[in-house]
C-alpha positions in Angstrom: 7.4 6.8 22.8 11.0 7.4 21.8 11.4 4.0 20.3 8.2 4.3 18.2 9.3 7.7 17.0 12.7 6.4 15.9 11.1 3.5 14.1 8.7 5.9 12.3 11.6 8.2 11.3 13.6 5.3 10.0 10.6 4.0 8.0 10.1 7.4 6.4 13.7 7.8 5.5 13.9 4.3 4.0 10.7 4.9 2.0 12.2 8.1 0.6 15.3 6.2 -0.6 13.2 3.4 -2.1 11.1 5.9 -3.9 13.9 7.8 -5.6 12.8 7.9 -9.3 15.0 5.5 -11.3 15.2 6.8 -14.9 17.6 6.8 -17.8 19.0 10.1 -16.5 21.2 8.0 -14.2 22.8 6.3 -17.1 23.1 9.6 -18.9 24.8 11.2 -15.9 27.3 8.3 -15.5 28.2 8.4 -19.2 28.7 12.2 -19.0 31.1 11.9 -16.0 32.9 9.0 -17.6 33.4 10.8 -20.9 34.4 14.2 -19.4 36.6 12.9 -16.6 37.8 9.4 -17.4 38.2 9.9 -21.1 38.8 13.6 -21.7 40.7 14.1 -18.4 38.6 16.9 -17.0 37.4 16.9 -13.4 34.0 16.7 -11.6 32.9 19.8 -9.8 30.2 19.5 -7.2 28.3 22.6 -6.0 25.5 23.4 -3.5 24.5 25.9 -0.8 24.0 25.1 2.8 23.3 21.5 3.6 23.3 20.6 -0.1 26.8 22.0 -0.2 27.9 19.7 2.6 26.5 16.8 0.6 28.4 18.1 -2.5 31.6 18.3 -0.5 31.2 14.7 0.6 30.5 13.6 -2.9 33.7 15.2 -4.2 35.9 13.5 -1.7 34.2 10.1 -2.3 34.6 10.5 -6.1 38.2 11.5 -5.8 39.0 8.4 -3.7 37.5 6.2 -6.3 39.3 7.4 -9.4 37.2 10.4 -10.4 39.1 13.6 -9.7 36.7 16.0 -8.0 36.5 19.3 -6.2 33.8 21.1 -4.3 33.1 24.7 -5.5 31.2 27.0 -3.1 28.7 28.9 -5.4 29.2 32.2 -3.5 32.9 32.0 -3.6 32.7 31.1 -7.3 31.5 34.7 -7.9 34.6 36.1 -6.1 37.3 34.4 -8.1 37.0 30.7 -7.3 35.3 30.1 -10.6 38.9 30.0 -11.9 39.1 26.4 -10.9 36.9 25.4 -13.8 38.8 24.1 -16.9 38.1 22.6 -20.3 36.3 19.2 -20.1 35.2 19.7 -16.5 31.6 18.8 -15.6 29.4 20.0 -12.8 27.0 18.3 -10.3 24.7 21.1 -9.1 22.6 20.2 -6.0 19.5 22.1 -4.9 16.4 20.5 -3.5 14.2 23.4 -4.6 16.0 23.9 -7.9 15.6 27.6 -7.2 18.8 28.4 -5.2 19.9 31.8 -6.6 23.6 31.3 -6.3 23.4 27.9 -8.1 21.3 29.3 -11.0 23.6 32.3 -11.4 26.6 29.9 -11.5 25.2 28.3 -14.7 25.6 31.4 -16.8 28.9 32.3 -15.2 30.4 28.9 -16.0 29.0 28.9 -19.5 30.6 32.3 -20.1 33.9 30.8 -19.0 33.7 27.4 -20.7 31.0 27.4 -23.5 29.3 24.0 -23.7 30.2 22.9 -20.2 28.0 20.1 -18.9 25.7 20.2 -15.9 24.2 17.3 -13.9 21.5 18.4 -11.5 20.2 16.7 -8.4 16.9 18.3 -7.3 13.5 17.6 -6.0 11.8 20.0 -8.5 11.7 18.7 -12.0 10.0 21.9 -13.2 12.6 24.2 -11.8 14.9 26.4 -13.9 17.8 24.4 -12.7 16.3 21.2 -13.9 15.5 22.7 -17.3 19.2 23.8 -17.7 20.6 20.4 -17.0 22.2 17.9 -19.3 21.1 15.1 -16.9 18.6 15.6 -14.1 18.4 13.2 -11.2 15.3 13.7 -9.1 15.1 13.0 -5.4 11.4 12.3 -5.5 10.9 15.4 -3.4 10.1 13.5 -0.2 8.6 15.5 2.8 11.3 16.3 5.4 11.0 14.3 8.6 11.8 17.5 10.5 8.9 18.3 12.8 8.6 21.6 11.1 8.9 20.1 7.6 11.6 22.6 6.9 15.1 21.4 8.0 16.9 19.4 5.2 16.7 15.9 6.5 15.0 13.4 4.2 16.0 15.4 1.2 19.7 15.3 2.1 19.4 11.6 2.7 18.2 11.1 -0.9 20.9 13.4 -2.3 23.6 11.4 -0.5 22.2 8.1 -1.8 22.1 9.5 -5.4 25.7 10.4 -5.0 26.6 6.9 -3.8 24.8 5.4 -6.8 26.8 7.5 -9.2 30.1 6.6 -7.4 29.4 2.9 -7.5 28.3 2.8 -11.1 31.4 4.7 -12.2 33.6 2.3 -10.2 32.1 -0.5 -12.2 32.4 1.3 -15.5 36.1 2.2 -15.0 37.0 -1.2 -13.5 38.3 0.5 -10.3 40.3 -2.1 -8.3 41.6 -2.6 -4.8 45.0 -1.7 -6.2 43.6 1.6 -7.6 42.0 2.3 -4.3 45.2 1.6 -2.3 47.2 4.1 -4.5 44.8 6.9 -3.4 44.2 5.9 0.2 47.6 5.3 1.9 46.7 5.8 5.5 44.4 4.2 8.1 42.4 1.1 8.2 41.0 1.4 4.7 44.4 1.9 3.2 45.7 -1.2 4.9 42.6 -3.2 3.9 42.8 -2.2 0.3 46.5 -3.1 0.0 45.9 -6.6 1.5 42.9 -7.0 -0.9 45.1 -6.0 -3.8 47.7 -8.6 -2.9 44.9 -11.2 -2.8 43.6 -10.1 -6.2 47.0 -10.9 -7.8 47.0 -14.5 -6.5 
């Protein structure tokens, strides 16, 4: 019983990932981040509430370790002063499965008031949402049904959000030519730091 349930859950999660809509919006998002951060020296700001926020925090740390300076901004804290972290040439990744998260939608106008013309990349399962319509690039999750027995708990949706973040990271690493040496400069400690330094030495030979 348990084994069959596990296999079914894995199959549903895998299908959700495979069915993420692959559109030109991915290329648009990558080019926006490359231009704003790599060329214009702004930073990437990820933002989400609840589970989406945890995904956003993970994205920010992964981007930072691979050459794209990034921070996570909590949308509620943004309304109490933390919006001050936003500067010229920054770009947002806003994450909301429903595309209706109040704090995220409110953040759009607040950020535009501070930095007119600021860019927004949106990750959502709702292409008709107000959030999607206010984006400069919209990456859709495919809105897969949650594997949660209630169909409520963010499970499959957060899996697809994570994968979309991974795709952006890898594409940007390729675009910037991010190397083992570059990685070692940002990751001094632990196994990965040691591995990247050894790989960088090998690359020079």
